[in-house]
C-alpha positions in Angstrom: 116.5 80.4 69.6 118.5 77.4 70.7 117.0 74.0 70.8 117.6 73.9 74.6 115.6 77.2 75.1 112.8 75.9 72.9 112.7 72.7 75.0 112.7 74.7 78.2 109.8 76.8 77.0 107.9 73.7 75.9 108.4 72.2 79.4 107.2 75.5 80.9 104.0 75.2 78.9 103.5 71.7 80.2 104.0 73.0 83.8 101.4 75.8 83.3 98.9 73.3 81.8 99.4 71.0 84.8 98.8 74.0 87.1 95.5 74.9 85.4 94.3 71.3 84.7 95.0 69.9 88.2 93.3 72.8 89.9 90.2 72.3 87.7 90.2 68.6 88.6 90.8 69.2 92.3 88.6 72.2 92.9 85.9 72.2 90.2 85.3 68.9 88.5 82.6 67.8 87.7 81.5 71.5 87.4 81.7 73.0 83.9 84.5 75.5 84.7 86.9 76.5 87.5 86.6 79.8 89.4 90.3 80.3 90.1 90.0 83.2 92.6 87.6 81.4 94.9 89.0 77.9 94.1 85.6 76.3 93.3 83.6 75.1 90.4 81.2 77.3 88.4 77.8 75.6 88.4 75.1 77.2 86.4 72.3 78.5 88.6 74.4 78.6 91.7 76.3 81.7 90.7 75.0 85.1 89.6 74.0 85.0 86.0 76.5 86.4 83.5 74.0 86.5 80.7 74.8 84.9 77.3 78.3 83.9 78.6 76.6 81.2 80.7 74.9 79.6 77.7 78.2 77.6 77.2 77.6 75.8 80.5 75.4 72.8 80.4 76.3 70.8 83.5 78.3 68.4 81.3 81.9 68.9 82.7 82.6 71.3 79.9 86.3 71.9 80.7 87.2 68.2 80.9 85.5 67.4 77.5 87.1 70.5 75.9 90.6 69.4 77.2 90.6 65.8 76.0 92.7 66.0 72.8 94.9 68.7 74.4 96.1 65.9 76.8 97.3 63.8 73.9 99.0 66.7 72.1 100.9 67.4 75.3 101.9 63.7 75.5 99.8 63.1 78.6 98.4 59.8 77.4 97.8 58.3 80.9 95.9 61.3 82.0 93.9 61.2 78.7 92.9 57.6 79.4 91.7 58.5 82.9 89.9 61.6 81.6 88.0 59.6 78.9 86.9 57.0 81.5 85.6 59.9 83.7 83.7 61.4 80.8 82.1 58.1 79.9 81.2 57.3 83.5 80.2 60.8 84.8 78.9 63.0 82.1 75.2 63.3 81.5 74.0 65.0 78.3 70.3 64.8 79.1 70.0 67.8 81.4 67.0 70.1 81.5 69.1 73.2 80.7 69.2 75.7 77.8 72.5 76.0 76.1 74.0 77.8 73.1 74.0 75.6 70.0 77.2 77.3 68.7 79.2 76.9 72.0 77.9 73.3 72.6 78.8 72.4 69.1 82.4 73.7 69.0 83.3 72.9 72.7 81.4 69.7 73.6 80.6 68.0 70.3 84.0 69.1 69.0 85.7 67.9 72.2 84.0 64.5 72.0 85.0 64.1 68.4 88.5 65.3 69.0 88.8 62.9 71.9 87.5 60.1 69.7 89.9 61.0 66.9 93.0 60.7 69.1 91.6 57.7 71.1 91.3 55.6 67.9 94.8 56.8 66.9 96.3 55.7 70.2 94.4 52.4 70.1 95.8 51.7 66.6 99.4 52.3 67.9 98.8 49.5 70.3 99.9 50.8 73.8 97.0 52.8 75.2 93.2 52.8 74.9 93.0 49.1 74.0 89.7 48.9 75.8 88.2 51.8 73.9 85.2 50.9 71.8 83.9 54.2 70.4 82.2 55.4 73.6 83.0 59.1 73.0 81.6 58.8 69.4 78.3 57.4 70.8 78.1 60.3 73.2 78.8 62.7 70.3 76.0 61.1 68.3 73.6 61.4 71.2 74.5 65.1 71.6 74.2 65.6 67.8 70.6 64.4 67.9 69.9 66.8 70.9 71.1 69.7 68.8 69.0 68.8 65.7 65.7 70.3 67.0 67.3 73.7 66.8 67.3 73.4 63.0 63.5 73.3 62.8 63.2 76.5 60.9 62.0 77.3 57.3 65.4 78.7 56.5 67.5 75.9 57.8 69.4 78.3 60.1 69.4 76.9 63.7 67.9 78.6 66.7 70.7 80.1 68.8 69.7 78.0 71.9 68.3 74.6 72.6 67.2 72.7 75.7 69.2 69.5 75.9 66.3 67.6 77.4 63.2 69.1 75.7 64.6 70.6 72.4 63.1 73.9 71.2 59.3 73.7 70.7 58.4 71.6 73.8 56.3 73.6 76.4 59.1 73.0 79.0 62.0 74.0 76.7 62.1 77.6 77.8 63.5 78.6 74.4 62.5 78.8 70.8 61.2 82.3 70.9 64.4 83.9 69.4 64.3 85.3 65.9 67.9 86.2 65.4 71.3 84.5 65.4 74.8 85.5 64.6 76.4 84.5 61.3 79.2 82.6 63.0 76.6 80.8 65.2 74.8 79.4 62.2 77.9 79.1 60.0 80.3 77.3 62.4 78.8 73.8 62.3 80.0 72.1 59.2 83.3 70.6 60.5 81.8 69.0 63.6 78.5 67.9 62.0 80.2 66.6 58.8 82.8 64.7 60.9 80.0 63.2 63.0 78.3 62.1 59.8 81.5 60.7 58.3 82.4 58.8 61.6 79.0 57.3 62.1 77.6 57.0 58.5 74.5 59.0 59.5 74.3 61.7 56.9 71.6 63.9 58.5 74.1 66.0 60.5 76.2 67.0 57.5 73.0 67.8 55.5 71.7 70.2 58.2 75.0 72.0 58.5 75.3 72.3 54.7 71.8 73.7 54.4 72.6 76.5 56.9 75.8 77.4 55.1 74.0 77.4 51.7 71.3 79.8 53.1 73.9 82.3 54.5 75.7 82.2 51.1 72.5 82.9 49.3 71.7 85.8 51.6 75.1 87.5 51.3 74.9 91.1 50.0 75.4 90.6 46.3 77.1 93.8 45.3 79.8 93.7 48.1 79.8 89.9 48.7 79.8 90.6 52.5 77.6 89.1 55.2 76.2 90.9 58.3 76.7 90.1 61.9 73.2 88.9 62.8 70.4 87.4 60.6 66.7 86.6 61.1 66.5 82.8 61.2 63.0 82.8 59.7 63.2 85.5 57.0 66.9 85.7 56.3 66.9 89.5 56.6 70.1 91.0 58.0 69.4 92.4 61.4 72.8 93.9 62.0 74.2 95.1 58.7 77.8 95.7 59.7 80.5 93.3 58.5 84.0 92.4 59.7 86.2 89.5 60.6 85.7 89.6 64.4 83.0 88.7 66.8 79.8 87.4 65.2 81.2 86.4 61.8 84.8 85.2 62.4 84.5 81.4 62.3 82.0 81.4 59.4 84.9 82.4 57.1 87.2 80.0 58.9 84.8 77.1 58.4 84.3 77.8 54.7 88.1 77.3 54.0 88.5 74.4 56.5 85.4 72.6 55.1 87.2 72.6 51.7 90.4 71.3 53.4 88.5 68.5 55.3 85.8 67.6 52.8 87.4 68.5 49.5 84.3 70.3 48.2 85.4 73.0 45.7 82.2 75.1 46.3 83.4 75.9 49.8 86.7 77.2 48.5 84.9 79.3 45.8 82.7 80.8 48.5 85.7 81.5 50.8 87.7 83.1 47.9 84.7 85.3 47.0 84.3 86.5 50.6 88.1 86.9 51.0 88.3 89.1 48.0 85.6 91.4 49.5 87.4 91.4 52.9 90.7 92.5 51.4 89.0 95.1 49.3 86.8 96.7 52.0 87.6 95.5 55.5 91.3 95.2 55.4 93.0 98.6 55.9 96.5 97.4 56.7 97.4 96.7 59.4 93.8 97.3 60.6 90.7 95.2 60.0 87.7 97.6 60.4 84.0 96.7 60.2 82.1 98.3 57.3 78.4 98.4 56.2 77.5 95.6 53.8 75.5 98.0 51.6 78.0 100.8 51.7 81.3 98.9 52.1 83.5 102.0 51.7 81.9 103.4 54.9 83.4 102.2 58.2 80.8 101.0 60.7 82.9 101.6 63.8 86.2 102.9 65.0 87.3 100.0 67.1 88.3 96.4 66.6 87.6 93.3 68.9 90.1 90.8 70.0 88.5 87.8 68.2 89.9 89.1 64.9 93.3 87.9 66.1 92.5 84.5 64.6 92.5 86.0 61.1 96.2 86.1 60.4 96.2 82.3 61.1 93.4 81.9 58.5 95.4 84.0 56.0 98.3 81.6 56.5 96.1 78.7 55.5 94.9 80.7 52.5 98.5 81.4 51.6 98.3 85.2 51.9 101.3 85.7 54.1 102.1 89.4 53.8 98.8 90.8 55.3 98.9 88.1 58.0 102.3 89.3 59.1 101.2 92.9 59.1 98.0 92.4 61.2 99.8 90.0 63.6 102.5 92.6 64.2 100.0 95.3 64.9 98.3 93.1 67.5 101.6 92.2 69.1 102.4 95.9 69.5 99.0 96.3 71.3 99.9 93.3 73.6 103.3 94.8 74.4 101.5 98.0 75.5 98.9 96.3 77.6 100.4 92.9 78.4 97.2 91.3 76.9 94.9 92.0 74.0 92.0 94.0 75.3 88.5 92.7 74.3 88.3 95.8 72.0 90.6 98.6 71.1 90.3 101.7 69.0 92.0 102.6 65.7 94.4 104.7 67.7 95.0 101.7 70.0 93.3 103.0 73.1 91.4 100.4 75.2 87.7 100.3 74.3 86.7 97.2 76.4 89.3 96.4 78.9 88.6 92.8 79.7 90.7 89.8 78.5 89.3 86.4 79.2 92.6 84.6 78.3 91.6 84.2 74.7 93.9 82.0 72.5 93.4 83.5 69.0 96.6 85.4 69.0 98.6 82.4 70.1 96.9 80.4 67.3 98.0 83.0 64.6 101.5 83.0 66.1 101.7 79.2 65.7 100.5 79.3 62.1 102.9 82.1 61.2 105.8 80.3 62.7 104.9 77.2 60.8 104.7 79.2 57.5 107.8 81.3 57.9 110.1 79.4 60.3 111.0 82.9 61.6 112.3 82.6 65.2 110.8 86.0 65.9 107.5 84.2 66.5 109.1 81.9 69.1 110.0 85.1 71.0 106.4 86.3 70.6 105.3 83.0 72.2 107.8 83.4 75.0 106.3 86.8 75.7 102.8 85.3 75.9 104.1 82.7 78.4 105.8 85.3 80.6 102.7 87.5 80.7 100.4 84.6 81.6 102.7 83.6 84.4 103.3 87.2 85.6 99.8 88.6 85.4 97.2 85.9 85.1 98.5 83.1 87.3 96.9 82.7 90.7 97.2 79.9 93.3 94.2 77.9 91.9 94.9 78.3 88.1 94.9 81.3 85.8 92.4 84.1 86.2 90.9 86.2 83.3 91.8 89.9 83.4 89.0 92.1 84.4 91.0 95.2 83.2 94.2 95.0 81.3 95.1 98.5 82.4 94.9 97.9 86.2 95.8 94.1 86.2 92.6 93.3 88.2 91.3 89.8 87.9 87.9 88.2 87.1 86.9 84.9 88.8 86.8 82.8 85.6 88.9 80.4 83.6 87.1 79.5 80.5 87.3 76.0 79.0 88.9 77.3 75.8 92.0 78.4 77.7 92.8 74.7 78.3 91.5 73.5 75.0 93.4 76.0 72.8 96.0 78.2 74.5 98.3 75.4 75.8 97.8 73.4 72.6 99.1 76.2 70.3 101.8 77.3 72.7 103.1 73.7 73.1 103.0 73.1 69.3 104.9 76.4 68.8 107.9 75.1 70.7 107.6 71.3 70.0 109.7 69.6 67.3 108.4 66.7 65.3 110.2 64.2 67.5 108.4 65.6 70.6 105.1 64.5 69.3 103.6 61.0 69.5 101.7 61.5 66.3 101.9 63.6 63.2 99.8 66.8 63.7 99.7 67.4 59.9 97.3 64.5 59.6 94.6 66.6 61.3 92.8 69.9 60.9 92.0 72.2 63.8 88.4 73.2 64.4 87.8 76.7 65.7 88.1 75.3 69.3 91.4 73.6 68.2 89.9 70.1 68.3 91.6 67.6 66.0 89.7 66.0 63.1 91.5 63.5 60.9 91.9 64.5 57.2 91.1 60.9 56.1 87.4 61.8 56.8 87.3 63.4 53.4 87.2 60.0 51.7 84.9 58.3 54.3 81.1 57.8 54.1 80.7 60.4 51.3 76.9 60.4 51.4 76.6 64.0 50.2 76.7 64.6 46.4 79.4 67.0 45.5 77.1 69.1 43.3 78.7 72.6 43.0 75.8 74.9 44.0 77.9 78.0 44.3 77.9 78.8 40.6 74.1 78.9 40.7 74.4 82.1 42.6 77.3 83.9 41.0 79.6 83.7 38.0 83.1 83.1 39.1 86.2 83.9 37.1 88.6 81.1 38.1 91.6 83.0 37.0 91.0 85.3 40.1 91.8 82.5 42.5 94.9 80.6 43.4 93.9 77.0 43.9 97.0 76.1 45.8 98.9 77.8 48.6 102.5 78.9 48.0 105.2 76.4 49.1 106.6 78.2 52.1 109.6 75.8 52.2 110.7 77.4 49.0 109.5 80.9 49.7 111.2 81.7 53.0 114.6 80.0 52.8 115.2 82.1 49.7 114.6 85.3 51.6 114.9 84.7 55.4 114.4 88.5 55.9 111.0 88.5 54.1 108.9 88.4 57.3 111.1 91.0 59.1 111.0 93.4 56.1 107.1 93.4 56.4 107.1 93.8 60.2 109.7 96.6 60.3 107.5 99.5 59.2 104.9 98.4 61.9 107.3 98.3 64.8 106.1 101.7 66.2 102.6 101.7 64.8 101.0 101.8 68.3 103.4 104.5 69.7 103.0 106.6 66.6 99.3 106.7 67.0 99.8 107.2 70.7 102.9 109.4 70.9 104.6 110.7 74.0 102.9 113.9 75.1 104.3 117.1 73.8 103.0 120.3 75.5 101.5 123.1 73.4 104.2 125.4 74.8 106.9 123.1 73.4 105.1 123.0 70.1 104.9 126.8 70.0 108.7 127.0 70.4 109.1 125.0 67.1 109.0 126.5 63.7 105.9 126.8 61.6 102.3 127.5 62.5 100.9 126.0 65.8 98.4 123.1 65.3 94.9 124.0 66.4 93.8 123.2 70.0 92.2 119.8 70.3 89.4 119.2 72.8 91.2 116.3 74.4 94.2 118.5 75.2 92.2 121.5 76.6 92.8 122.5 80.2 90.8 125.3 81.7 93.7 126.2 84.0 96.0 126.9 81.1 96.0 130.6 80.3 97.3 129.9 76.8 94.4 127.6 76.1 91.9 130.3 77.3 93.6 132.8 75.0 93.2 130.3 72.0 89.5 129.8 72.9 89.0 133.6 72.8 90.5 133.8 69.3 88.2 131.0 68.2 85.1 132.9 69.5 84.6 130.4 72.4 83.7 131.8 75.8 83.9 129.9 79.0 81.1 130.4 81.6 81.4 129.1 85.2 78.0 127.9 86.4 76.8 128.2 90.0 76.9 124.5 90.5 80.6 124.3 89.7 80.2 123.0 86.1 81.6 124.9 83.1 79.8 125.8 80.0 81.4 126.6 76.6 79.6 128.8 74.1 80.8 129.7 70.6 79.9 132.8 68.7 81.5 132.6 65.3 81.2 136.3 64.7 83.5 136.9 67.7 86.3 134.8 66.2 89.5 136.6 65.2 89.2 135.3 61.6 87.1 132.9 59.5 89.9 130.3 59.9 89.7 130.7 63.7 85.9 130.4 63.6 86.3 127.1 61.7 88.8 125.8 64.3 86.3 126.9 67.0 83.5 125.0 65.4 85.6 121.9 65.1 86.8 122.3 68.7 83.1 122.5 69.9 82.1 119.4 67.9 85.1 117.5 69.4 84.1 118.7 72.9 80.5 117.6 72.4 81.7 114.1 71.3 84.1 114.0 74.2 81.4 115.0 76.7 78.8 112.6 75.4 81.3 109.8 75.3 82.1 110.4 78.9 78.5 110.5 79.9 77.9 107.3 78.0 80.9 105.4 79.4 80.6 107.0 82.8 84.3 106.9 83.3 85.7 106.3 86.7 89.2 105.1 87.5 89.2 102.1 89.8 92.0 101.1 92.1 93.6 97.8 92.9 94.0 95.8 96.1 96.7 93.2 95.5 97.4 90.4 98.0 101.2 90.1 98.0 101.8 87.8 101.0 102.2 84.0 100.9 100.8 82.1 99.0 99.4 84.7 96.7 102.5 86.7 95.9 100.7 89.4 94.1 98.7 87.1 91.8 95.3 88.0 93.2 94.2 91.5 92.3 90.8 92.8 93.4 89.0 95.7 91.7 88.4 98.5 94.3 86.5 101.8 94.2 88.5 105.0 95.0 87.6 107.8 97.5 87.2 111.5 96.9 89.4 112.2 99.9 92.7 110.9 101.3 95.9 110.0 99.5 95.5 109.9 95.7 97.0 106.6 94.7 97.3 107.6 91.1 100.0 110.1 92.2 101.9 107.7 94.3 103.6 105.1 92.1 104.6 102.7 94.9 101.1 102.7 96.5 100.6 101.8 100.2 101.7 98.3 101.4 100.9 96.7 104.7 99.4 93.9 106.7 95.6 94.0 107.1 93.8 94.1 110.5 90.1 94.1 111.3 89.0 97.0 113.5 86.7 97.2 116.5 84.0 98.3 116.2 83.8 96.8 112.7 81.8 99.7 111.3 84.5 102.2 112.2 82.0 104.8 113.2 83.4 105.5 116.7 86.8 105.5 118.3 88.8 102.4 117.5 89.0 100.1 120.6 91.9 98.0 119.3 94.4 100.6 118.1 97.4 98.4 118.9 96.2 95.9 116.3 95.6 98.6 113.7 98.7 100.7 114.1 100.9 100.7 111.0 98.4 98.4 109.3 95.7 98.7 106.7 92.3 98.6 108.5 89.4 96.5 107.3 85.9 97.8 108.2 82.3 97.3 107.1 80.3 99.8 105.2 77.3 101.5 106.9 76.0 103.6 109.8 78.2 106.6 109.2 80.0 108.6 106.5 83.1 107.2 104.8 85.1 110.2 105.8 84.3 109.6 109.5 85.5 106.0 109.2 88.8 107.3 107.6 89.4 109.8 110.4 88.8 107.2 113.1 91.3 104.7 111.7 93.8 107.4 110.9 93.6 108.5 114.5 94.3 104.9 115.6 97.5 104.8 113.5 96.3 102.9 110.4 98.3 103.5 107.2 95.3 102.9 104.9 91.7 101.6 105.0 89.5 99.2 103.0 85.7 99.5 103.4 83.9 96.2 102.6 80.3 96.3 101.4 77.7 95.0 103.8 75.4 94.0 101.0 75.7 90.2 100.9 76.8 88.8 97.5 77.6 92.2 95.9 80.5 92.0 93.4 82.3 94.2 90.9 81.5 91.6 88.3 77.8 92.6 88.5 77.7 96.1 89.9 79.4 99.3 88.8 82.1 100.8 91.0 81.6 104.2 92.7 83.7 106.7 94.5 83.4 107.1 98.2 82.1 110.6 98.8 83.3 113.1 101.4 81.1 114.4 104.2 80.6 117.9 102.8 83.4 119.3 105.0 87.0 119.9 104.3 88.7 116.5 104.1 92.3 117.7 103.7 93.0 116.3 107.2 92.6 112.7 105.8 95.9 111.7 104.4 95.7 107.9 104.3 94.4 106.0 101.2 90.9 104.6 101.4 89.5 102.0 99.0 86.1 100.3 98.7 85.6 96.6 98.0 82.3 94.9 97.2 81.2 92.0 99.4 82.6 89.2 97.2 86.0 90.7 96.8 86.2 91.7 100.5 85.4 88.1 101.5 88.5 86.9 99.5 90.6 89.0 101.9 88.6 87.9 105.0 88.9 84.2 104.0 92.7 84.7 103.5 93.0 86.1 107.0 91.1 83.1 108.4 93.4 80.7 106.7 96.8 82.5 106.8 96.3 85.1 109.6 99.1 87.4 108.4 97.8 88.8 105.0 99.7 91.7 103.4 98.2 93.8 100.6 99.2 96.6 98.3 96.8 99.5 97.7 97.6 101.1 94.3 96.1 102.7 91.2 97.0 99.5 89.3 98.5 96.1 89.9 102.3 95.9 90.1 104.5 93.3 88.4 104.9 90.1 90.2 108.6 89.5 90.8 109.2 85.8 90.5 112.7 85.8 92.0 111.3 87.5 95.1 108.5 85.0 95.1 111.1 82.2 95.2 112.8 83.9 98.1 109.5 84.3 99.9 108.6 80.7 99.5 111.8 79.7 101.3 111.3 82.3 104.1 108.6 82.5 106.7 105.2 83.7 105.5 105.4 86.9 107.5 108.5 88.0 105.5 106.6 88.3 102.3 106.5 92.1 102.6 110.1 92.1 101.2 108.8 91.3 97.8 109.7 93.9 95.3 107.1 95.5 93.0 107.6 97.2 89.7 105.1 99.6 88.3 102.8 98.2 85.6 102.7 100.4 82.5 99.0 99.9 81.9 96.6 102.7 82.2 93.9 103.0 84.8 90.4 101.7 84.1 87.3 103.7 83.4 84.1 102.1 84.5 80.6 103.1 85.4 80.2 105.4 88.4 77.3 105.0 90.8 76.6 107.4 93.6 76.9 105.9 97.1 73.5 105.1 98.4 72.7 107.2 101.5 72.9 105.5 104.8 70.9 106.5 107.8 71.9 109.9 109.1 74.3 110.7 106.2 74.5 114.0 104.5 76.7 114.5 101.4 78.0 117.5 99.6 80.6 117.2 96.9 82.3 120.5 96.4 85.6 119.4 94.9 85.3 119.1 91.1 88.6 117.4 90.7 87.4 114.3 92.4 84.2 113.9 90.6 83.1 111.3 88.0 81.4 112.4 84.8 78.5 110.4 86.0 77.3 113.7 87.5 77.5 115.5 84.2 74.6 117.5 83.0 72.8 115.3 80.4 71.1 118.3 78.6 71.0 118.0 74.9 73.6 120.0 73.0 73.0 121.9 69.7 75.6 123.1 67.2 74.8 125.8 64.7 76.8 127.9 62.3 76.5 130.9 64.5 76.4 129.6 68.1 77.5 126.4 69.7 77.2 125.5 73.3 78.3 122.6 75.4 76.5 122.5 78.7 78.5 120.2 81.0 81.2 119.8 78.3 83.4 120.3 81.3 84.4 116.7 81.3 87.2 117.4 78.9 89.9 117.4 81.4 88.9 114.0 82.6 88.9 112.3 79.2 90.8 109.1 78.9 94.2 110.0 77.4 94.9 108.5 74.0 98.0 106.9 75.6 98.7 104.9 78.6 100.3 106.9 81.4 103.6 105.2 80.9 103.7 106.7 77.4 102.4 110.2 77.9 102.9 113.2 80.0 100.4 113.3 82.8 97.4 115.4 82.1 96.3 117.5 85.0 92.7 117.2 86.2 91.1 120.6 85.8 88.1 122.5 86.9 86.4 121.6 83.7 85.1 118.4 85.3 81.5 118.4 86.2 80.5 119.1 89.8 77.6 117.9 91.8 76.0 118.9 95.0 73.8 116.4 96.8 71.9 117.2 100.0 69.9 114.5 101.6 67.8 117.0 103.5 64.3 116.5 102.1 63.5 120.2 102.4 66.4 121.1 100.1 65.8 118.2 97.7 62.5 116.3 97.4 62.7 112.5 97.5 61.1 112.4 94.0 64.1 114.3 92.7 66.5 112.0 94.4 64.8 108.9 93.0 64.7 110.5 89.5 68.5 111.0 89.7 69.0 107.4 90.8 66.9 106.2 87.9 68.9 108.2 85.5 72.1 106.6 86.8 70.5 103.1 86.6 69.3 103.7 83.0 72.7 105.0 82.0 74.4 102.0 83.4 71.9 99.6 81.8 72.5 101.3 78.4 76.3 101.0 78.9 75.8 97.3 79.7 73.7 96.9 76.6 76.4 98.5 74.5 79.0 96.2 76.0 76.9 93.1 75.2 
């Protein structure tokens, strides 16, 4: 990459940062975070609770504090000076609010210390911050004392939460009843607390953090040298006994190595090396990093990985273990190339497990460290891809929005503080040369939140004795450990192809696990025996598949309610081998069926605002309909300007057809069947319809999507697409109409690429010309989320005869038994609806078949008692709550 292109990319990072930071300051400050879709600040207590995620918010202008040292890294010293003055003047740390000890430590305490570190550096240089007198450090010390009550436990492990005003034990604290904390929560304190002690000369902070680390080390599983995910803060018993390098443990390992770097204490390096040896022995299964059980480390604890492990290649670079770092990073990059972003969790065959992506920076962090270690320009190209994807898919008019689903491109109304604290810092450093920096970045170490702590702290205020306590617990053979990292300046120039030679075998690792679909007919034309039929490939409409079932002793029974039941009798199989295949097929089908019932899969649709000034950057998650145009089969979707109909409920003939003709009609939910609304707007000439929920404040963030049901009659006459938006998402469109009048949207199965060239043309042309913008199909797969039946409205009756349009939420939840002789799968019919192992862009489309479960609902109380209806609803609610619990 030329110097000029590197410089341009660095400038692009600066522009992106300005876009995010200025929107936060304009629309959100002094709130903790920006809500980029609604252009306002997120104030805790004023927005619907998001559970543990909100524990990071403490009404202390979180994003501004988290961003302080980023401003200096990006050479924005004037803005830094203004920001520091704002923090000193406006931020109050004495709020009656319960916050996460872990998040407050790494984001706020770390942000204040990082700000102080660069402030004294600038003051020393003599141009900026001459007025600064350690005010940020005083605030950091005040916050440190507010966190100390959390450590009031016999073990020394902190409570997970603390009240900033009342501590933990106070009657008004509203916390202090917790018994568990995560390993990372208790083990990610030493850098900030030790730095606070070294800066101030007050040793208590470092002592408390060391005691917590000592306790975790002592409680490690001695035979495997691994630690679990959560631990009881009073007894030290492991609550969750699985172990990995992702969520819940990640930064514990990071802080052991970095504590050695910053503090020079050999015991931290010994502990890290002991754990690292166990990680590489049990968890590392190149290029994968899979959780295992601490007591049985040869046994995998789960079949998926979470995105937080993306930091690990960067940590391996610090350790000096370059080869596995390159391998894991390349695997993650292949996943990103498939989905544009790293999903929150993905399976070992690289399917999406959790589809969100809150703009996490860990992959960018590892990319930066690998480039520093190897000098390989390949990593500059990786960084360029990250920049392009952020601009193309996450950028919105008021900042950058997190991805609600990487497969559909839909957004979530959040921009976390770590996005400004870390992402832009690592991306800028990736493309910056030494002469672009106003200070030497090598004089500092990064905390887990990328805050800068100066290395000279290692020789300052050493109030803690350097007694090596590690060897009290274990005998270490020093010959097993390298005490220095390899000199990469010698390693890589000697073999510039070193990194590439490691990456090359992994180039197609994702596609190999997720190959392009090959039909069974094509396979049968090849030589050799045909592979056995897999449950995920089974289609009840395929005669060949039915013949194979028969050979395996599996019979297919159509039930009266439209579901399909599979029963296996081993004695009826053509051979013992076929009977074995049949048993395996039935077990796969049971897993598939139960997985679908658990996940309650339902593909959402996307409403994308494509007119000025949105240009496709705002994507709203929408529920599909069981009638009308199937958007998944129409790649281009339906595009048009929106118009509000009269009457707004759409339950009678439309009185303003001239306003609706050739447009997408907006209407309110309620008072009649969805299909009736669709027929009325179609008659008025509309090309599509969006039903907006009448339940004030409802949102896809907090409620599961559902399909709009038909009216029990034949709905083939409805040919236009119909989508459902919850109240919050619907109001975004209504607000846009009030502000810009002409609003154009695209209804599709997933968001389309934003074409930047067209955007530039649109900006020069009139607002109403924005419909000329081109759209390319996104290659991500459709989302699967919880399905909830439409609540009956007055006078509604509903009957759902079409099994192809049903969600597995209606599947029979009877228990399934498998025996050597007979196996049955009641409701295993969901097979045809299983999420394909590949994204649609990489596989042949699988046809939906009659194997999907069917459901008939009649709201006539004579046919179905109200108790039965309520019981069904309660089942749906319980299933959704269980799914939410699994997600958490």
